C-alpha positions in Angstrom: -21.7 -22.6 -25.2 -18.3 -24.0 -26.0 -17.8 -26.4 -28.8 -15.7 -29.5 -28.5 -12.1 -28.7 -27.7 -12.8 -25.1 -26.6 -12.1 -24.1 -23.0 -14.5 -21.8 -21.2 -13.8 -19.5 -18.2 -15.8 -21.9 -16.1 -13.5 -24.8 -17.0 -10.5 -22.7 -16.0 -12.0 -21.8 -12.7 -12.7 -25.4 -12.0 -9.1 -26.4 -12.7 -7.3 -23.7 -10.8 -6.8 -24.1 -7.1 -8.8 -21.5 -5.0 -6.4 -19.2 -3.2 -9.0 -17.0 -1.6 -12.2 -17.7 0.4 -15.5 -16.2 0.0 -14.4 -13.0 1.8 -11.3 -12.6 -0.3 -8.9 -13.7 2.3 -6.2 -16.3 1.6 -7.2 -19.8 2.3 -5.3 -21.7 5.1 -2.0 -23.1 3.9 -1.6 -20.7 0.9 1.0 -18.1 0.8 1.2 -15.2 -1.7 5.1 -15.3 -1.3 6.1 -18.9 -1.4 9.9 -18.2 -1.8 10.0 -15.7 1.0 12.5 -12.9 1.3 15.4 -12.9 -1.1 18.5 -14.7 0.0 20.6 -11.5 -0.4 18.7 -9.9 2.4 19.5 -12.7 4.7 23.2 -12.6 3.7 23.5 -8.9 4.3 21.8 -9.1 7.7 24.1 -12.0 8.7 27.2 -10.0 7.6 26.0 -7.0 9.6 25.3 -9.1 12.6 28.8 -10.5 12.4 30.4 -7.1 12.6 27.9 -5.5 15.1 30.0 -6.2 18.2 33.1 -4.6 16.6 31.1 -1.6 15.3 29.6 -1.1 18.8 33.1 -1.3 20.4 34.4 1.3 17.9 31.5 3.6 18.7 32.2 3.3 22.4 35.9 4.2 21.6 34.7 7.3 19.7 32.4 8.1 22.6 35.0 8.0 25.2 37.9 9.7 23.3 38.3 13.2 24.7 39.8 14.4 21.4 36.6 13.5 19.5 34.4 16.4 18.3 31.2 16.9 20.4 29.0 16.4 17.4 30.6 13.0 16.6 30.3 11.9 20.2 26.6 12.9 20.3 26.0 10.9 17.1 27.9 7.8 18.4 25.9 7.9 21.6 22.7 8.3 19.6 23.5 5.2 17.5 24.4 3.1 20.6 21.2 4.0 22.3 19.1 3.4 19.2 20.6 -0.1 18.8 20.2 -0.9 22.5 16.7 0.5 23.1 15.2 1.3 19.7 14.4 4.6 18.1 12.2 6.9 20.1 8.6 7.1 19.0 7.8 9.7 16.4 4.9 12.1 17.0 2.8 12.5 13.9 0.3 15.3 13.5 -2.6 14.0 11.6 -5.7 15.9 10.5 -8.6 13.8 9.3 -11.6 14.9 7.4 -14.9 12.9 7.5 -16.3 12.6 3.9 -19.9 11.6 3.2 -19.3 9.7 0.0 -23.1 9.4 -0.6 -23.4 13.2 -0.6 -20.4 13.6 -2.9 -21.9 11.0 -5.3 -25.3 12.9 -5.3 -23.6 16.2 -6.0 -21.7 14.7 -8.9 -24.9 13.3 -10.4 -26.6 16.6 -10.0 -23.8 18.4 -11.6 -23.7 15.8 -14.4 -27.5 16.2 -15.0 -27.2 20.0 -15.1 -24.5 19.8 -17.6 -26.3 17.3 -19.9 -29.9 18.3 -19.6 -31.4 19.9 -22.7 -33.5 23.1 -22.5 -37.2 22.8 -23.3 -36.8 24.8 -26.5 -34.3 22.3 -27.9 -36.6 19.4 -27.0 -39.5 21.1 -28.9 -37.5 21.3 -32.1 -35.8 17.8 -31.8 -36.1 16.0 -35.2 -35.5 12.7 -33.4 -38.4 13.2 -31.1 -41.6 11.2 -31.8 -44.7 13.2 -32.4 -46.7 11.1 -30.0 -44.8 12.3 -26.8 
């Protein structure tokens, strides 16, 4: 019990606003990032958007110039298409393995018991063992 003038953890819990509900989710009206994205991100995005029409125009010039190397033309076309239609979906090869965590836990306990169990001969000569056992 806290003496006069001391603060307990219960006192702290009662004074702090609850940011999570009983299920651990944020309560309505609370945000974990109240300041939002940094201002620099918005400034860079605005600058890039300002030059985007000019950049696309330059890419089109490169694309149409017959003197441009084929690799550069392909890359210019790729950039234009990605900006206009988005990048194509990426195929991902995923292999999953189902794990029975209960079985793994049981195996770990059995291994631990095998490691720490004492042979009967040691138990018979144990000085800490009561004679009544």
